[in-house]
Each structure stands twice: as structure tokens, then as C-alpha cells.
C-alpha positions as CSV (number, residue, x, y, z in Angstrom):
1,M,0.0,0.0,0.0
2,R,2.8,2.4,0.8
3,L,4.5,1.8,-2.5
4,F,1.2,2.5,-4.3
5,T,0.8,5.7,-2.3
6,L,4.3,6.9,-3.2
7,F,3.8,6.0,-6.9
8,A,0.5,7.9,-6.9
9,A,2.1,10.9,-5.3
10,S,5.0,10.9,-7.7
11,L,2.7,10.6,-10.7
12,A,0.6,13.6,-9.5
13,A,3.8,15.6,-9.0
14,V,5.0,14.8,-12.6
15,N,1.6,15.7,-14.0
16,A,1.5,19.0,-12.1
17,F,5.0,19.8,-13.2
18,Q,4.3,19.1,-16.9
19,Q,1.3,21.4,-16.8
20,H,3.0,24.2,-14.8
21,P,6.8,23.7,-15.3
22,F,7.4,27.2,-14.0
23,T,5.4,29.8,-12.2
24,V,5.9,33.6,-12.3
25,Q,6.5,33.8,-8.6
26,D,9.9,34.6,-7.0
27,R,12.5,32.1,-8.0
28,D,13.1,31.2,-4.3
29,T,9.7,29.5,-4.4
30,E,10.8,27.2,-7.2
31,P,12.2,23.7,-6.5
32,S,16.0,23.6,-6.4
33,F,17.8,22.5,-9.6
34,A,21.3,21.2,-10.2
35,P,22.4,21.4,-13.9
36,D,24.6,18.3,-13.6
37,T,21.5,16.1,-12.9
38,C,20.2,16.5,-16.4
39,P,20.0,13.3,-18.6
40,I,22.7,13.1,-21.2
41,D,21.6,13.7,-24.8
42,T,17.9,14.2,-24.2
43,I,16.2,15.3,-27.4
44,S,13.6,18.0,-27.2
45,C,10.0,16.9,-27.8
46,Q,10.8,13.2,-27.3
47,R,10.0,13.0,-23.5
48,T,7.5,14.7,-21.3
49,D,9.0,13.7,-18.0
50,V,12.2,15.7,-18.2
51,D,12.8,18.9,-16.2
52,P,12.3,21.9,-18.5
53,C,15.6,23.2,-17.3
54,C,17.2,20.1,-18.8
55,S,15.4,20.1,-22.2
56,P,13.4,23.0,-23.7
57,K,9.7,22.4,-23.1
58,N,9.0,24.4,-26.2
59,G,11.3,22.2,-28.1
60,L,10.7,23.1,-31.7
61,L,12.4,26.4,-32.7
62,V,12.9,28.4,-35.8
63,L,15.8,30.7,-36.5
64,S,14.6,33.4,-38.9
65,L,17.3,35.3,-40.8
66,Q,16.5,38.4,-42.8
67,W,17.7,39.8,-46.1
68,D,17.0,43.5,-46.1
69,T,19.1,45.5,-48.6
70,R,19.1,48.5,-46.2
71,W,20.5,46.9,-43.1
72,G,23.5,44.9,-42.0
73,P,26.8,43.8,-43.6
74,R,26.7,43.2,-47.4
75,D,27.8,39.6,-46.9
76,A,25.5,38.5,-44.1
77,F,21.9,37.8,-43.3
78,T,20.7,39.6,-40.2
79,I,18.6,38.1,-37.4
80,H,14.9,38.4,-37.1
81,G,14.7,36.0,-34.1
82,L,14.9,32.6,-32.6
83,W,11.3,31.5,-31.9
84,P,10.3,28.6,-29.7
85,D,7.2,26.7,-30.7
86,T,5.3,23.9,-29.0
87,C,6.3,20.4,-30.0
88,S,3.2,20.2,-32.2
89,G,4.4,23.3,-34.0
90,K,2.0,25.8,-32.4
91,M,3.0,29.3,-31.7
92,L,3.3,30.5,-28.1
93,P,1.4,33.5,-26.6
94,G,2.1,36.8,-28.3
95,A,2.8,38.4,-24.9
96,G,5.5,35.8,-24.1
97,C,5.7,33.3,-21.3
98,D,6.8,35.2,-18.1
99,P,5.5,38.7,-17.5
100,T,7.7,39.1,-14.4
101,R,10.7,39.1,-16.8
102,A,9.3,41.3,-19.5
103,Y,12.3,43.6,-19.4
104,Q,12.0,46.8,-21.5
105,N,15.7,47.9,-21.4
106,I,17.5,45.1,-23.2
107,S,20.3,47.4,-24.6
108,S,21.0,48.7,-21.1
109,I,21.0,45.2,-19.5
110,I,23.4,43.9,-22.1
111,G,25.6,47.0,-22.3
112,A,26.1,47.0,-18.6
113,T,27.9,43.7,-18.6
114,D,29.0,42.9,-22.2
115,K,29.7,45.7,-24.6
116,A,31.1,43.4,-27.2
117,L,27.8,41.5,-27.3
118,L,26.0,44.8,-27.6
119,S,28.2,45.8,-30.6
120,E,27.6,42.4,-32.3
121,L,23.8,42.8,-31.8
122,N,24.0,46.2,-33.4
123,T,25.7,44.7,-36.4
124,Y,23.8,41.4,-36.9
125,W,20.5,42.1,-35.2
126,P,19.4,45.6,-36.3
127,S,15.9,46.8,-36.4
128,N,14.6,47.7,-39.9
129,K,12.5,50.4,-38.1
130,G,15.7,52.0,-36.7
131,D,15.1,51.3,-33.0
132,N,17.2,48.4,-31.9
133,N,16.2,48.4,-28.2
134,W,12.5,48.2,-29.2
135,F,13.2,45.3,-31.5
136,W,15.4,43.3,-29.0
137,T,12.8,44.0,-26.3
138,H,10.0,42.6,-28.4
139,E,12.0,39.5,-29.3
140,W,13.0,38.9,-25.7
141,V,9.6,39.3,-24.2
142,K,7.7,37.3,-26.9
143,H,10.3,34.6,-27.5
144,G,13.2,34.7,-25.1
145,T,11.0,34.3,-22.0
146,C,9.7,31.1,-23.5
147,V,13.1,29.3,-23.6
148,T,12.6,27.2,-20.5
149,T,16.2,26.2,-20.1
150,L,17.1,29.9,-19.5
151,H,14.7,30.3,-16.6
152,P,16.5,31.7,-13.6
153,R,15.9,28.5,-11.7
154,C,17.9,26.6,-14.3
155,Y,21.2,28.2,-13.3
156,G,21.3,26.3,-10.1
157,Q,21.5,27.7,-6.6
158,D,23.9,30.6,-6.1
159,N,24.9,30.6,-9.8
160,Y,22.5,33.1,-11.1
161,A,23.1,36.8,-11.5
162,P,20.0,39.0,-12.1
163,Q,18.9,39.2,-15.7
164,Q,21.8,36.9,-16.7
165,E,19.5,34.9,-19.0
166,V,19.0,37.9,-21.3
167,G,22.6,38.1,-22.5
168,D,22.7,34.3,-22.7
169,Y,19.6,34.2,-25.0
170,F,21.0,36.8,-27.3
171,R,24.5,35.3,-27.4
172,S,23.0,31.9,-28.2
173,V,21.1,33.3,-31.2
174,L,24.2,35.2,-32.5
175,D,26.2,32.0,-32.2
176,L,23.5,30.1,-34.2
177,R,23.6,32.8,-36.9
178,A,27.4,32.4,-37.2
179,K,27.3,28.6,-37.3
180,F,24.4,28.5,-39.8
181,N,25.8,31.1,-42.1
182,V,23.1,31.2,-44.8
183,F,25.0,33.8,-47.0
184,Q,28.0,31.4,-47.2
185,A,25.8,28.4,-47.8
186,L,24.1,30.0,-50.7
187,N,27.4,31.4,-52.1
188,A,28.9,27.9,-52.0
189,S,26.1,26.8,-54.4
190,G,26.6,29.7,-56.7
191,I,23.6,31.7,-55.4
192,V,24.9,35.3,-55.0
193,P,23.1,38.7,-54.6
194,T,22.5,40.4,-57.9
195,E,22.3,44.0,-59.0
196,P,19.1,45.9,-58.1
197,E,16.2,45.3,-60.5
198,T,15.7,47.6,-63.4
199,G,12.7,47.8,-65.7
200,R,9.9,45.3,-65.5
201,R,12.0,42.1,-65.5
202,P,14.0,41.3,-62.4
203,K,17.7,40.3,-63.0
204,N,18.9,36.8,-62.4
205,T,16.1,35.5,-60.3
206,Y,16.6,32.2,-58.5
207,T,14.1,29.4,-57.9
208,L,12.8,28.2,-54.6
209,V,14.2,24.8,-55.4
210,Q,17.7,26.3,-55.8
211,F,17.6,27.9,-52.4
212,K,16.3,24.7,-50.7
213,Q,19.0,22.6,-52.4
214,A,21.7,25.0,-51.3
215,I,20.7,24.8,-47.7
216,R,20.3,21.0,-47.9
217,A,23.8,20.7,-49.3
218,A,25.2,22.7,-46.3
219,W,23.2,21.1,-43.4
220,G,21.2,18.2,-44.7
221,V,17.8,19.9,-44.2
222,E,15.7,22.3,-46.2
223,P,14.7,25.8,-45.0
224,N,11.5,27.7,-45.4
225,V,12.0,30.7,-47.6
226,K,9.8,33.9,-47.4
227,C,9.4,36.5,-50.1
228,I,7.5,39.7,-50.6
229,G,6.4,39.4,-54.2
230,R,9.6,38.0,-55.7
231,R,11.9,39.9,-53.3
232,L,13.7,37.7,-50.8
233,Q,12.6,38.5,-47.2
234,E,13.8,35.7,-44.9
235,V,15.3,32.2,-44.7
236,Q,14.2,30.1,-41.8
237,I,15.9,27.1,-40.4
238,W,14.1,24.8,-37.9
239,F,15.8,23.2,-34.9
240,K,15.3,20.7,-32.1
241,V,17.7,20.6,-29.1
242,R,19.9,17.9,-27.8
243,G,20.5,18.4,-24.1
244,R,20.0,21.9,-22.8
245,D,21.4,24.0,-25.7
246,N,22.8,21.9,-28.5
247,Y,20.7,23.0,-31.4
248,Y,20.5,20.8,-34.5
249,P,18.6,21.5,-37.7
250,V,15.5,19.5,-38.7
251,D,13.1,19.5,-41.7
252,P,10.9,22.6,-41.8
253,W,7.5,22.9,-40.3
254,G,6.4,26.1,-41.9
255,Q,5.3,27.3,-45.3
256,D,7.3,28.9,-48.2
257,T,6.0,32.1,-49.8
258,C,8.4,32.2,-52.8
259,R,8.6,30.7,-56.3
260,L,11.0,32.9,-58.1
261,I,13.4,34.8,-55.8
262,S,15.0,38.2,-56.4
263,Y,18.1,38.2,-54.2
264,Q,19.4,41.7,-54.5
265,Q,22.7,43.2,-53.4
266,K,22.6,45.4,-50.3
267,S,23.1,49.1,-50.5
268,T,24.9,49.1,-47.1
269,K,28.7,49.1,-46.7
């Protein structure tokens, strides 16, 4: 009888934890966590009984990289964001996942501790509306707060500095952009930006198939490709996560909006 009671209590705790992996209360009320207790090589979305500090609960993520001819280096896609989705591919709430960490001063938070990171963000994650802090704040609140492995509790007792997860989120996205360098992958397959369009016919348009084949040649999966009309807008690569933060690409879950693609040179320096 005692064994049954213990089992029932454990099952109830697991079910409660799955439904409410984190609360928005003070972190001192959360159960303690030791990072070295995480299972090795857990794959996101494969198990429901793993602590969300060990494997992202929202374990299907998309890295969206922009091609805007007005912003960023001429030889690089810039970042739109890294967006966690549920394991069934559903989007998370537009207001984010933790209103207690809806920080509005992202540039100040990062600049106070890591000016090199702030500089890199200005280069590779600029806002096409000209207000970088607004853009980063939006991305943090809506998406960064939904990365469960970056919850303050997940740092372990006495290893967390206030707002540390903010810099860790943005650093992880910048590292993904560098590792999955879409500009270089396209270039390796002979897909290069062309001169701006003149007249009624665009110059040297590419096909959606060419873009998908180039990314598959680089990383073994296809992307989603987004256009406005024929103009290239974004290339999106989908990921799952091994362990806490080892992102690896998977086949896309989204939709393409391109057929012929106009991939124009940037006007920036």
C-alpha cells in the first residue's frame, strides 16, 4: 500500500510539473535544480518527464534570418529572431511566457555587462525600423522568455546573476547565426546577390528549389523561404535541441512564400 501511495504521489507531481513547469513567482519558491543532474543527450519533444531546465519544453524552434538591402553587412543575413514553438508546431502566446521578466531595457541590460555582445547585436540584429532596443525587447519578451532552459531557476542555486539569462539568450542566437551562415551556404552553391532590379523584368532570379538545395547541401535539411512578391525576405531554419542548448537542424514545419526569388545586393557598406 505504501509503494502504491508513493507512486501515486510521484505521478501527481509529474503531471502537475508538466502542466506548470514554471510559475511567475519569485525564484526562491521554485524547486531547487542542479544542472549536472540532467539526462545526457535528451532530445527535445521526445519525452514529457524531463525537467524543462534540462530540455526545452517548447522544443521546436525556428531561426529566422532576414535579407534587407538597407541593413546589416553586405555579406551577411541579419537576425529576425529565434522563436520557440510547442512540440506540435503551435505558436506560443504573443505576450510571451513570463510577465515578471518582460524587461524593457535590453540594450542597457546587455551593455552594462558585455559591450562586445551589444556591438555584435547592433551589427547582426538591427531593427529595420531603426530602434534596436525596441526590436530586441520585443524579441526577448515574446520569445526569449519562452526558452525554458534559460529560466533563472535553471542556473542552479547561487549561480544566477539577475537578468543573466537575457545576455545568454541573445548570445545563443548570435552563435546560431554564425554557425548556420546562410550567406556562405548560398554562395557555395553559386547563389549570390544580384544588382538591383531595373525595368519590368528582375535580373537573375533564382528558384525556390535552388535555395532549398543550397541549404540542404550545407546542413542536410531544407529551409522555409519567405518573399514579398519576388523579393527575398527571410530564410528560416528549424531546430530541435539535444540536451540543454545543442541546437541541430530539422526539416521545416512552416510554409514557403516564394517561387521565383529576387536576391538583390545590399546598399549598405
